[in-house]
C-alpha positions in Angstrom: -66.1 166.9 -77.5 -68.1 164.7 -79.7 -67.5 165.4 -83.4 -69.9 164.5 -86.2 -68.9 161.8 -88.6 -68.7 162.9 -92.2 -69.3 160.8 -95.3 -68.4 161.3 -98.8 -71.1 161.8 -101.4 -70.9 158.2 -102.6 -71.1 156.7 -99.1 -74.4 155.1 -98.5 -75.9 156.2 -95.2 -78.2 154.0 -93.2 -76.3 151.0 -91.9 -72.9 152.7 -92.0 -74.2 155.7 -90.2 -75.8 153.4 -87.5 -72.6 151.3 -87.2 -70.4 154.4 -87.0 -72.5 156.1 -84.3 -72.7 152.7 -82.3 -68.8 152.4 -82.5 -68.5 156.0 -81.3 -70.9 155.4 -78.4 -69.0 152.3 -77.4 -65.8 154.1 -77.4 -67.1 156.9 -75.3 -68.7 154.5 -72.9 -65.4 152.7 -72.5 -63.4 155.9 -72.0 -65.8 157.2 -69.5 -66.5 154.1 -67.4 -65.5 155.9 -64.3 -68.0 158.8 -65.0 -71.1 157.1 -66.5 -73.1 160.5 -66.4 -71.1 161.6 -69.3 -73.0 159.2 -71.6 -76.4 160.4 -70.5 -75.2 164.0 -70.8 -74.4 163.3 -74.5 -78.1 162.2 -75.2 -79.1 165.6 -76.6 -76.1 165.6 -79.0 -77.1 162.0 -80.3 -80.7 163.1 -80.6 -79.8 166.1 -82.7 -77.5 164.1 -85.0 -80.0 161.3 -85.6 -82.7 163.8 -86.4 -80.5 165.9 -88.7 -79.2 162.8 -90.5 -82.8 161.3 -90.8 -81.8 158.0 -89.0 -84.1 155.0 -89.7 -85.3 152.2 -87.6 -87.5 149.1 -88.2 -90.5 148.6 -86.0 -91.5 145.1 -85.0 -93.7 143.6 -87.8 -93.0 146.5 -90.1 -91.6 145.9 -93.6 -90.3 149.4 -94.2 -88.0 151.4 -92.0 -89.3 154.4 -90.2 -87.6 157.8 -90.2 -86.4 159.6 -87.2 -86.7 163.4 -87.7 -87.9 166.6 -86.1 -91.1 166.4 -88.2 -92.4 163.2 -86.6 -91.0 163.9 -83.1 -93.6 163.7 -80.3 -91.0 164.7 -77.7 -89.5 162.8 -74.8 -87.7 160.4 -77.2 -90.9 159.3 -79.0 -91.7 159.4 -82.7 -94.7 158.9 -84.9 -95.1 156.6 -87.9 -97.8 157.7 -90.3 -98.1 154.3 -92.2 -98.9 152.1 -89.1 -100.3 155.1 -87.0 -97.9 154.1 -84.4 -95.8 155.9 -81.7 -92.5 154.4 -80.7 -89.7 155.1 -78.2 -86.1 155.3 -79.9 -82.8 155.1 -78.2 -80.6 157.7 -79.8 -77.3 156.2 -78.5 -77.9 152.7 -80.0 -80.4 153.7 -82.7 -82.8 151.0 -81.6 -86.6 150.9 -81.1 -87.3 150.5 -77.4 -91.1 150.2 -77.9 -91.8 146.8 -79.2 -95.7 147.2 -79.4 -97.1 148.3 -82.8 -100.1 150.5 -82.4 -101.8 150.1 -85.7 -104.7 152.3 -84.5 -105.9 153.5 -88.0 -106.5 150.0 -89.4 -108.2 148.8 -86.2 -110.4 152.0 -86.1 -111.2 151.7 -89.7 -112.9 148.2 -89.1 -114.9 149.6 -86.2 -116.2 152.6 -88.2 -117.1 150.6 -91.2 -119.1 148.2 -89.0 -121.0 150.8 -87.0 -121.4 153.9 -89.3 -123.1 154.1 -92.6 -120.9 157.0 -93.7 -118.1 158.5 -91.5 -114.7 160.1 -91.7 -112.0 159.3 -89.2 -108.4 159.9 -88.5 -105.4 159.2 -86.1 -103.1 162.1 -85.5 -100.0 162.8 -83.5 -100.2 165.7 -81.1 -97.2 168.0 -81.5 -94.8 168.5 -78.7 -96.5 165.7 -76.8 -96.2 161.9 -76.9 -100.0 161.4 -77.4 -102.3 160.5 -80.2 -105.6 162.1 -81.1 -108.5 159.9 -82.5 -111.5 161.5 -84.3 -114.6 160.1 -85.8 -117.2 162.2 -87.6 -120.6 160.8 -89.1 -123.0 163.1 -90.8 -126.4 162.4 -92.2 -128.7 165.0 -93.6 -132.3 164.4 -94.8 -133.8 167.8 -95.6 -136.8 166.2 -97.5 -137.7 164.5 -94.2 -137.0 167.6 -92.2 -134.2 166.2 -90.0 -130.4 166.4 -89.9 -127.9 164.6 -87.6 -124.2 164.7 -86.7 -122.1 162.2 -84.5 -118.6 163.6 -83.5 -116.2 161.7 -81.1 -112.7 162.9 -80.3 -110.3 161.1 -78.0 -106.7 161.6 -76.9 -104.6 158.5 -76.1 -101.6 158.7 -73.8 -99.1 155.7 -74.4 -97.2 156.5 -71.3 -100.2 156.2 -68.9 -102.5 154.0 -71.1 -105.3 156.6 -70.5 -108.0 157.5 -73.2 -109.9 160.7 -72.6 -112.3 162.4 -74.9 -116.1 163.2 -75.5 -118.9 162.0 -77.8 -121.1 164.7 -79.2 -124.5 164.0 -80.8 -126.5 166.7 -82.6 -129.8 165.8 -84.2 -132.4 168.3 -85.4 -136.0 167.6 -86.4 -137.9 170.6 -87.7 -141.2 169.5 -89.3 -144.1 171.7 -88.0 -141.9 172.6 -85.0 -138.4 172.3 -83.6 -137.1 169.4 -81.7 -133.3 169.1 -81.0 -131.0 166.7 -79.2 -127.6 168.1 -78.3 -125.3 166.0 -76.1 -121.8 166.0 -74.9 -120.8 162.7 -73.2 -117.3 162.7 -71.6 -115.3 159.6 -71.8 -112.4 158.5 -69.5 -111.0 154.9 -69.5 -107.7 153.2 -69.6 -106.1 150.8 -72.2 -103.3 148.7 -70.5 -102.2 147.1 -73.7 -101.9 150.4 -75.7 -102.4 148.6 -79.0 -104.4 149.7 -81.9 -106.9 147.0 -81.5 -107.2 147.8 -77.8 -107.9 151.5 -78.5 -110.6 150.6 -81.1 -112.1 148.1 -78.8 -112.3 150.5 -75.9 -113.7 153.3 -78.2 -116.4 150.7 -79.5 -117.3 149.7 -75.9 -117.8 153.4 -74.9 -119.8 154.4 -77.8 -121.9 151.3 -77.6 -122.7 152.0 -73.9 -123.6 155.6 -74.7 -125.8 154.5 -77.7 -127.7 152.4 -75.2 -128.1 155.2 -72.7 -129.5 157.3 -75.4 -132.1 154.6 -76.4 -133.2 154.3 -72.8 -133.5 158.0 -72.6 -135.7 158.1 -75.7 -138.1 155.5 -74.3 -138.3 157.4 -71.1 -138.9 160.7 -72.8 -141.6 159.2 -75.1 -143.4 157.4 -72.3 -143.1 160.4 -69.9 -142.6 164.0 -70.9 -143.9 163.6 -74.6 -146.9 161.5 -73.5 -147.9 164.3 -71.0 -147.9 166.8 -73.8 -150.4 164.8 -76.0 -154.1 165.6 -76.0 -155.7 162.7 -74.0 -159.0 163.0 -76.0 -159.9 164.7 -79.4 -162.3 167.5 -79.6 -165.1 164.8 -79.8 -164.3 163.8 -76.4 -164.1 160.2 -77.6 -161.0 158.0 -77.7 -159.7 157.3 -81.1 -159.7 153.7 -82.2 -156.1 153.5 -83.4 -156.6 150.2 -85.3 -159.1 152.1 -87.6 -157.1 155.3 -87.8 -156.4 154.9 -91.5 -160.1 154.9 -92.4 -160.9 158.0 -90.5 -161.6 161.2 -92.5 -159.8 163.8 -90.6 -162.3 166.8 -90.8 -165.5 165.0 -90.2 -164.8 161.8 -88.1 -162.1 163.1 -85.8 -162.8 166.9 -85.7 -166.5 166.6 -85.7 -167.1 168.9 -88.6 -168.1 168.3 -92.2 -165.3 167.4 -94.7 -164.8 169.0 -98.0 -163.6 167.1 -100.9 
């Protein structure tokens, strides 16, 4: 039976806790060499002990130690570091970080958002009870004086285990001067990121959103030259084509409508 190691109030935890646990693990491993399954069976006990004691570990490239606790657990031996927006695997028997890749998603995402959005909010969040990361971008722009409002919302879920990125891009634009025209879209996104780094996630999001923006632009051109053009009156009530290069000099009532204008 594995007994918890007790320390006096003046004992500094951290390195001593880590060294004691490693020594205990080494002893158990030596004593149960003929039955190696015993060590793996003790993993839940090690995990519970590390989380209760708030064990710490340094991630590669990080200057500050990261806590291991129930509060930042993603399940399946993975934990989340808020400062670096990283998820990492933790070996509870050796108290070592197994995932050497640092996923500084928030920093990389911030650079992308700053470059492509005039005003936006974004965030990177761990998904509870699941070793995945949620990435959200929201950009709102309202112009009531010009009779239009618009919103951009994109939400993705990244799975470090499979390297998959899934989500959707939603665009909602409303123009309401002398009528109502609304664009409401929901574009699903499914792609993979083999590297799993923060820079890789931001790069793939940038590529997906750029591609969708180009699709929207092509749709606008097609709509303008197709459906909208068909809705326009081909000739004014005078049955004569308008000379558009002189349109600024026309008097609306008399020259275009054919009636007399009133000043």
